[in-house]
C-alpha positions in Angstrom: 53.8 -60.4 -22.9 57.4 -61.0 -24.2 58.0 -59.3 -27.4 60.0 -61.0 -30.0 63.4 -59.4 -30.7 67.3 -59.8 -30.6 69.0 -59.3 -27.2 72.2 -57.4 -27.1 74.6 -55.9 -24.4 76.5 -52.7 -24.3 80.2 -52.9 -23.3 81.6 -52.2 -20.1 85.6 -51.6 -19.6 87.8 -53.7 -17.3 91.4 -52.9 -16.1 94.0 -55.6 -16.5 96.7 -54.8 -13.9 100.3 -56.2 -14.8 102.7 -56.2 -11.8 106.3 -56.8 -11.7 107.8 -57.6 -8.1 111.4 -58.2 -7.0 112.6 -60.4 -4.0 115.7 -59.3 -2.4 117.3 -62.3 -0.6 120.0 -61.5 1.7 122.6 -64.3 2.9 125.0 -62.9 5.6 128.6 -63.7 5.0 130.4 -66.2 7.5 132.9 -63.5 8.6 130.3 -60.8 9.3 131.4 -60.6 12.9 134.9 -59.8 12.0 134.1 -57.2 9.1 134.6 -54.1 11.5 137.7 -55.5 13.2 139.7 -56.5 10.2 138.4 -54.2 7.5 136.6 -51.4 9.2 133.3 -52.1 7.7 130.9 -51.2 10.4 127.2 -52.3 10.3 127.7 -55.6 8.6 124.4 -57.5 8.6 124.4 -61.0 10.3 121.2 -62.2 9.7 119.6 -63.7 6.7 116.4 -61.7 5.3 114.0 -61.6 2.5 112.4 -58.3 1.1 109.9 -57.8 -1.6 109.2 -54.8 -3.3 106.9 -53.6 -6.2 109.3 -52.6 -9.1 106.7 -52.0 -11.9 102.9 -51.5 -12.6 101.2 -51.4 -16.0 97.8 -51.4 -16.9 95.7 -52.1 -20.0 91.8 -52.2 -20.7 89.6 -54.8 -22.2 86.0 -54.6 -22.8 83.2 -57.3 -22.0 79.4 -57.2 -22.2 77.9 -55.2 -19.2 75.0 -57.2 -17.4 73.6 -54.0 -16.3 73.0 -52.7 -19.7 71.2 -55.4 -21.8 68.7 -54.6 -24.1 66.4 -56.2 -26.8 66.0 -54.9 -30.2 62.4 -54.8 -31.4 60.4 -54.3 -34.6 62.1 -53.7 -37.7 65.6 -52.8 -35.9 65.8 -56.5 -35.0 66.5 -57.5 -38.5 69.2 -54.9 -38.9 71.4 -55.3 -35.5 75.2 -56.2 -36.0 76.6 -58.0 -32.9 80.2 -58.9 -31.8 80.9 -62.6 -31.0 80.1 -61.9 -27.4 76.8 -60.1 -28.0 77.8 -56.5 -28.0 76.3 -54.0 -30.3 78.6 -53.1 -33.2 76.4 -51.6 -35.8 72.7 -51.1 -37.4 72.4 -52.1 -40.9 76.1 -51.6 -41.1 77.1 -54.9 -43.0 79.2 -58.0 -41.7 79.9 -58.2 -38.1 83.4 -57.6 -37.1 85.6 -60.8 -37.3 87.3 -62.7 -34.3 86.0 -64.2 -31.0 86.8 -63.6 -27.4 90.2 -64.6 -26.5 91.1 -66.5 -23.4 93.8 -64.4 -21.4 95.5 -66.2 -18.7 96.9 -63.9 -15.7 100.0 -65.4 -14.2 99.9 -65.7 -10.5 103.6 -66.9 -10.0 104.5 -69.1 -7.0 107.6 -68.2 -5.0 110.7 -69.5 -6.7 113.5 -71.0 -4.8 117.1 -69.0 -5.5 118.5 -70.2 -8.7 121.8 -68.4 -9.0 123.7 -71.2 -7.5 125.5 -69.0 -5.3 126.8 -70.4 -1.9 129.6 -69.7 0.5 130.3 -73.0 0.7 131.3 -73.4 -2.9 133.9 -70.3 -2.2 136.7 -72.1 -0.6 139.5 -69.6 -0.2 141.5 -71.4 2.0 142.0 -75.2 3.5 139.7 -76.3 6.3 142.7 -78.1 7.9 146.3 -77.2 8.6 149.0 -80.1 8.4 150.3 -81.5 11.9 153.9 -81.5 13.0 155.5 -83.4 15.6 154.1 -81.7 18.5 150.6 -83.4 17.8 151.8 -86.5 16.3 151.4 -84.9 12.7 147.5 -85.0 13.2 145.8 -82.2 11.0 144.1 -79.4 12.8 141.0 -77.6 11.8 141.7 -73.8 11.1 139.8 -71.6 13.2 137.2 -69.3 11.8 139.2 -66.2 13.2 142.2 -67.2 11.2 140.3 -67.9 8.2 138.7 -64.5 8.5 142.0 -62.8 8.8 143.4 -64.6 5.6 140.4 -63.5 3.6 140.8 -59.9 4.7 144.7 -60.2 3.9 143.7 -61.1 0.4 141.3 -58.3 0.0 144.1 -56.0 0.9 146.6 -57.5 -1.4 143.9 -57.2 -4.3 143.6 -53.5 -3.5 147.4 -52.9 -3.5 147.9 -54.8 -6.4 145.3 -52.8 -8.6 146.9 -49.6 -7.1 150.5 -50.7 -8.1 149.0 -51.5 -11.7 147.4 -48.2 -12.1 150.2 -46.1 -10.8 152.8 -48.0 -12.8 154.8 -49.0 -9.6 155.2 -52.8 -10.5 158.6 -54.2 -10.8 157.6 -55.8 -14.1 155.7 -53.4 -16.5 152.3 -54.8 -17.1 151.3 -55.2 -20.8 148.8 -52.5 -22.1 145.7 -52.8 -24.1 143.2 -55.9 -23.3 145.5 -57.8 -20.9 145.7 -54.8 -18.6 142.1 -54.4 -18.4 141.6 -58.2 -17.8 143.6 -58.2 -15.0 142.2 -55.4 -13.3 138.8 -56.9 -13.9 139.9 -60.0 -12.5 141.4 -58.3 -9.2 138.2 -56.5 -8.7 136.2 -59.8 -9.1 138.4 -61.5 -6.6 137.9 -58.7 -4.2 134.2 -58.8 -4.5 134.2 -62.3 -3.8 136.2 -62.0 -0.7 134.3 -58.9 0.5 131.1 -61.0 0.3 132.5 -63.4 3.2 132.3 -60.3 5.4 129.5 -57.9 3.7 127.1 -60.9 2.7 125.4 -61.8 -0.8 122.3 -60.3 -2.1 120.2 -62.2 -4.7 117.4 -60.7 -6.8 114.3 -62.6 -8.3 111.9 -61.0 -10.6 108.1 -62.3 -10.7 105.0 -61.3 -12.5 101.5 -61.2 -11.5 98.3 -60.0 -13.3 95.0 -59.0 -12.2 91.6 -58.3 -13.8 89.5 -55.5 -12.2 86.2 -54.2 -13.3 85.3 -50.6 -11.9 81.9 -50.1 -10.8 80.2 -47.2 -12.4 78.0 -46.3 -9.4 81.1 -45.6 -7.2 84.2 -43.7 -7.4 85.5 -45.0 -4.0 89.0 -47.0 -3.6 88.7 -50.7 -3.9 91.4 -53.2 -2.6 92.6 -55.3 -5.7 95.3 -57.3 -4.0 97.5 -56.9 -1.0 101.3 -57.0 -0.5 103.7 -57.8 2.2 107.5 -57.0 2.3 107.8 -60.4 4.0 105.6 -62.5 1.7 105.2 -60.5 -1.5 101.9 -60.5 -3.5 98.6 -61.7 -1.6 95.2 -62.1 -2.3 92.9 -59.2 -1.3 91.6 -61.6 1.3 94.8 -62.2 3.0 95.0 -59.5 5.8 98.7 -60.2 6.6 99.5 -57.6 3.8 98.8 -54.2 3.0 96.2 -53.2 0.7 96.8 -52.0 -2.9 93.9 -50.2 -3.8 92.6 -48.8 -7.1 90.7 -45.3 -7.3 88.9 -44.6 -10.5 87.6 -40.9 -10.6 85.3 -40.0 -13.7 85.5 -36.8 -15.3 82.0 -35.4 -14.0 81.9 -32.5 -16.1 81.7 -34.4 -19.3 79.3 -36.9 -17.8 77.0 -34.0 -16.8 77.2 -32.6 -20.2 76.4 -35.8 -21.9 73.5 -36.5 -19.4 71.9 -33.1 -20.3 71.9 -33.6 -24.0 71.1 -37.3 -23.8 67.2 -36.9 -23.1 65.0 -36.9 -26.0 61.7 -35.1 -26.3 60.4 -37.7 -29.1 58.0 -39.9 -27.1 59.0 -42.8 -29.2 62.7 -42.6 -28.3 63.8 -45.9 -27.1 60.9 -47.6 -28.8 62.9 -50.1 -31.0 65.3 -50.9 -28.0 68.3 -49.6 -29.5 70.7 -47.8 -27.3 74.6 -46.7 -27.5 77.1 -45.3 -24.9 78.9 -42.1 -24.6 81.9 -43.4 -22.7 83.3 -41.3 -19.7 86.9 -40.3 -19.2 88.4 -41.5 -15.9 91.6 -40.9 -13.9 93.2 -44.1 -12.6 95.5 -44.3 -9.6 97.4 -47.4 -8.0 97.9 -46.5 -4.3 100.1 -48.5 -1.7 100.7 -47.2 1.7 99.0 -43.6 1.1 101.4 -43.5 -1.9 100.5 -43.5 -5.6 102.7 -45.9 -7.7 101.0 -45.7 -11.2 98.3 -43.5 -12.9 96.4 -43.5 -16.1 93.8 -41.4 -17.9 91.6 -43.4 -20.2 87.9 -44.0 -21.5 85.7 -46.2 -19.6 82.2 -47.2 -21.0 80.3 -47.5 -18.0 81.3 -44.2 -16.4 79.4 -42.4 -19.5 75.9 -42.1 -20.5 73.4 -44.4 -22.4 71.2 -42.9 -24.8 68.6 -44.2 -27.3 69.4 -44.0 -31.3 67.0 -41.9 -33.1 64.2 -44.1 -34.4 64.4 -42.4 -37.8 67.6 -44.0 -38.4 66.7 -47.6 -37.7 64.7 -48.1 -40.7 67.2 -49.4 -43.6 67.9 -46.2 -45.0 71.1 -45.6 -42.8 74.0 -47.4 -41.8 75.3 -47.0 -38.1 78.7 -48.5 -37.0 79.4 -48.7 -33.1 82.8 -49.0 -31.4 81.9 -52.4 -29.9 84.9 -51.7 -27.2 83.0 -48.6 -25.9 79.3 -48.5 -27.3 80.1 -45.3 -28.8 78.7 -44.2 -32.3 81.6 -44.5 -34.8 79.9 -43.4 -38.1 76.5 -42.8 -39.4 75.8 -42.5 -43.2 73.0 -42.6 -45.6 72.9 -45.7 -48.0 
């Protein structure tokens, strides 16, 4: 026979992981092959590449009804229960229920963006593509070789460096004005040198992207679980995509605290739990986010499902007492006599 009553749930704690990743896109310079010969720059990269890396990890908790901790308040206690909008216990005979309702939170999973900094070596035209002809070739323009263009770019880099040295050392024929004009000139020479150097060393672009994941730790296990995967070539991937390396979360409960809770939670009263009113003593856990056997983020917090469930004393459930419950953890907030 099913008894009449009010069904409710105790909460469990979930983790929301916010991930910031950066893509590093490298475009080799058109004169990379001449970097060592003309400027003494060794090891200039000559292949395009994209590399992803994890820049930041943040975590926050949220609560929701625990499907493994659903109960029914019976008898007189059923008239006194106070519930939240999502059906979790908020109190007994404690007045109005907490305001508010469950809020929908969207976890962004950003698609790969194309490069948007508008940089292109094609837009950096430092010398003409053709040289004017003369009588030897019937005045037809001739295409300037890449070797010559590289040599001209290297010459401009050295000119920028020499001019900056003359300005700083006061060796110019005409004294350069002091103050802001002097700084502007130095900065412009530095910018020009950097642009010309990129023709040899290449150009790197960085893009930030954000991802979020929800994860519910299982109280029966403190083993590591794969939440998502990560690849330096592809970035963030679902946990099912084996082309990436696993990023795991390990949740380790404070076992001594749970042991003490368990020892004291038992009641010698044969009527304990008869009214179906239970509360939770949340556990403390250490959380680690691990990638390639390296811990990249840690946290320590309360988690309801790693604690202990116990019945509220029956003598407190008959209207003379008001009991408030923390709806996020299921723990007792206060008990006072009316």
